[in-house]
N, C-alpha and C positions, 0 to 999 in steps of 0.2 A: 644388481642394481637395475632397477627398471627405467626405461626412457621416460623422461617427463615432458611434457608440453612446456616450452621455454618461453617467458615472457618477451614482447619484442625488444623491450630495451636491452636483453642480453646480446641480441645479434649485434647492437652498436657498441658493444662492450669488448669485442674480441681481442683489440689491441691492448686495452688495459688489463684483461685476464692474462694474455701472455706475459705482459711485463711483471704482474703480479707472481706467476708462476717463476719466472726468473729470479725475482727478489726472494721467493720463498725457498728456492734452491740454495741461494747463497745464506739463507737463514738456517736452513736445515744442516748445511756444513758446519756452521758455526756452532750449532747444537749437537755436534757430534753424531749425526744420523746419517753416516754414509751408506750408498747404495753397496750391496753386498757383492753384485754380479757387475762385470764389465758390460760395456754398451752392447747392446745386441743388435742384429739386424733389423731393418724396418719391419721384416715380416713377423716378428715377434709378436704373440699376442700378449706378453707381459708389458703391458703398457708405461707401468709405473711401480718401482719396487723401492720403497723408502725405509731406510733403518737396516739394522744388522739382520740379515736373513737368518732364520734358525737351520740347523743342520737337519737335513730331510730325514735322516736316521733317527733324529731324538725329537722331532716335532711330534705333539700330541695332541695339541688343543687348538682349533681353529674357529675363529668367529666368522661367519660369513656377513657381510655388510648389507645385503640386500638379496631378494628371491633369486636372482638368476645365480649369484655365488653359493646360495643354499642349495640349490638342485645340483650344481657343479660338485661342491664338496660333498654331498650326500651320495654322488653315484661313485666319485672316486675314492672316498675314504669316510664312509658312514661313522666308522668308531672314532673318527677324529673331529666330526661336526659336534660343536657344543650345544646347538639347538637351531631352531628354525627362525629366521627374520620375519617370516609372514604367518598369520593365523592360519591353521590348517583344520577344517572341520572334520567330524568322525568317518564320515564317507571318504574323505580325500586321505586320511590316516589308514583306512583300511585296504588302499591300493599300494601301501609301502610294506617292506619288510618289517619284522618285529623290533629290530633295532632302530630303524628310522620312525616307526610309529610311536616309540617312547620317547623321543626327543621332546624336550619343552620348547615353547614360545618364548623367545627371548626379545624380539623387537629388532629394528633395522635401524642401520646408520644413513641409508642412502635411498634414493628413490622419491616417492611423494611423502615427504614428511619423516624425520627422525623420530623414532620411538624409542631409542636406546639412549639413557645418559651416560655420558663418558664415565661418570663414577661407577655405575653399574658395570659397565663394560671391563673397567679395570680391575674390579672385584673378581672378574670370570678369570683373570690372568691367563688370557690366551697367549700361544706363542705365535701366532699370525692372525692379522685382520685380513680378509680377503674380499675384493669386491668385482664384479663382473659386469660387462653390458657396454654402453656407449662410453669410449676411452676419450673423450673429447677436453679440450682445455679447462672447462668447467669442473670435471669430475677429477682431472690430473690434479687440479689446485686442491679440490676437497680432500684427496687423498694425502697430499702433502699437509695439509693444515691437521689432519687426524693424527698423523705421525708427530707432528710437533707439539700438539696437545698432549699427548698420551704418552709418547716414548715408545710406543709398541711398534714394531715391523709391520708395514702395510703393503699390499700388492692390490693394483688394479689391473684386471685382464680384459682386454678386448674380446667382444662376445658376439660377433656377428654369425649368422648361419654357416657362411662359407669358411669360416675359421673353426668351427667346433672341435674338427679332428686334430688341429695343431694346438688348440686351447687344451684338450684333454691330455695331449702328450707331454705338454710344458707345464701344466698345474699339476698332472700325476707325477712328473719328476720332482717339482717343487715341494710337495707334499710327502714324498718317499714312496710314491705308490707307481714307480714306472711302468711295472708289468701291468697293472690295472689299467693305467692310462693308455697303453699300446692297445689293450684289448677292446676298449671303449672306443678308441679312435678309430681301429680297424671298422668298427660298426658304421661310424659317422663317415668313414670314406666311402662305403658301401653304399650310403644313402646318396651321398654326393655323386657317386658315380651312376646310380640309377637315374638321378635326376637329370644328369647330362646326357645320357642315352635316351632318356624318353623325351627330351625337349629339343635334341639335336636337329638342326636343320629346318626348325618351325620357322615361318615367316610370321610378320605382325598379325595378319588375317587368322593365322592358326593358334594365336595366344588368347584365350577368351578374356574378355574385359571383364574384371573382377571388383566389387566392393566388399571390402571388410567391415562388416558391422559391428562395432563395438557398442558396449553399454545396453542397457535393458531397452532402450527405444531404437536402437540401430543408428543414432545420428551422431556417432562419434567414429573416427577412421584416423588413420594414418598418412600423412603425405609421402610424397617421394624422399627415400632415404631413411624413413622412420624404420628403427628397429623392430617396432611392433607388429610391421606387415610384411617383414622380410620373407615369409615363407610364400606369399604370394608370387613374387618374382622368381624364387628358387624353383618353385614347382612349374613355370612357365605360363604364369598368368600375367596379365597387364593390370597393374592398380590404376583404377579410374581417377582415384584421387591425385595421383602424381601430376595431372593436368592443372591442380590448384598450386603447384610449387613445391619446394622442398621443405623438410622440417619434421617435427614431431606429431604428436596427436592433435586433432583438431576437431571442432565441432562443424557439422554441414546441415543444410536445410534439406527438406523433402524435395523442394523445386530442384536443387542441385543434383540430388540423386536420379530424379526423373530425367533431368538433361543429360547426365551422363549415360543413363540407360545401360547398366552392367548385364552383361550374359550371365554371371554367376554371382550369388550373394553368399558370402561366408560369415559364420557367427560362431560364437561360443556360448550364446544365451538360448536354452532350449525353448523358453516363454516367448522370446522375440521370435524364433524361428516359426512356431505355430501361429503366432498371429500376423506375421506377415504374409503367409500363405492364405489367409483370410481376409486380409484388409484390402477394400475396394481401391484405396488410394495406392497401395504397393502393386496392385494389378497392373498398373500400367508400366511397371518396370519387366524388360524382357525375362530377366532371370525367374521371376514369379510367374509369368505366363507359361514358361517352358519347364517349369519344376525343377530349376537348378538353384534351389536354397539348401544349403549345406550346412548342418551344425557339429561342429568338432567336440569331442569329449573335453572334459576339464578335470578328470580325476587322475591322480593326484594334483595334476598340474596340466594347464592348458595344452592342447596340442598344436596350437598356430601361435599363442601369447598366453601370457599369464602364468609365469613370467616369460619374457624372451630369452630363453636358455636353451639348453642341450635337450630339453623336455619336447622341444619341437621337431626333433628328428623323426619320431613315429608320425608327427602330423604330416611332414613332408611326403613320406611313404602313402598315407592316406589320401592326400590332397592330389597328388600325381594321378590316382586312379578317378579322382572326381573331374579333374581338368581333362584329361586326356585318356580316357578309358579305352580308346582303341590303339594306342601307341603299342608298336612291336616289342619295345623293351619291357611293358609290363605283362606280356603274354607269357603264361607259364611260371609265374611268381608263385612262391608259397601263398596261401590263403591269408588274408589280412588277419584274421583271427589268430592264426599261428604266428605271425610277425608280431602282433601286439603282446601275446604271452611272453614271447622269447625277450622282448625290448623290456617288459616290466619286470622279468625275471633278472636280466642282466644288469639294468640301469637302477632299479629301485629294490632288488633284493626281494620281490613278491612273486609267490607262486598263486597265480589267479586261479579259483575255481571256475567252474563252468558257469555257474549262476553269476559270479562276479564279472568275468568276462562279458556275458550277455547284457548285463546291466550297463556296462561301460559301452558297449557298442550300439545300445539302443538309441543313443543320441547321434551316433556317427552316419548321418542319413546324407 
């Protein structure tokens, strides 16, 4: 489930959504869709579990409702993922292991527009529908509604970067892949520990001002609290758009970017990265003048976003080097090339050739 830009009226409907959530809870009970687990501590990433959960040892078929969930299930249990919620081009599929390359595109139930009719979902006969991402009242309500309409067990998982290790452990256990979940979670723990050590003790002036340029023209970004720009804060940067308030994605003007004058510009659009380095208007921005425009790879998934899932773990490793190249914690680490190869093998089951690795890193400037 990818974070979406919320219309303004949604913010005014918080009370009604919470009321609706309570009403749906009563309705679900009446429809014999009990939660299979007792209430968990608030620290659990399993934000909503609706319906009779399948026995993990017998679970075989998982439908991922959105791209973050697709990446999560692909890493934990590739043999149980029914298909991809997002379209993957041939280049992206080439950076996946054989089993994941062969999975069909099925469509999504969450994010920016559903493309999976409920009738088609029921024909797939999944043992579980899993969604991951922002677990606010709107998405909890949508999960409850889906369970009520289909009778399928549905789980919504909180998906922030800081929670990826716990997410991997909990969802791994839910899918009957406890050992696999622990292996991947240890990697997430190591990334989090590196980020803490690399940014420990940094004052505000030592955390560069960062603008995350989304879209082909670079004029879309994320506000404070947006799941789509979490990597910036996680790697010790300061999101300049946070000054504009909290929320999701937003459009900004060139005048606003010039006023923010970020020290670093991040993007996942190679074409934009090349243009911005040559555009006279963008040369007024400190990041362009000092050559700190960095483009993250996007195959098979974005290193910083697209989707905002566990795929960002390798992006944090890359971004720490871009934002804090002199940090003592980064000295003596294995070369990025080796870490990328290891990550792709561990999470995606892909053994990258030298040529594939070089092609991937050509954009990681």
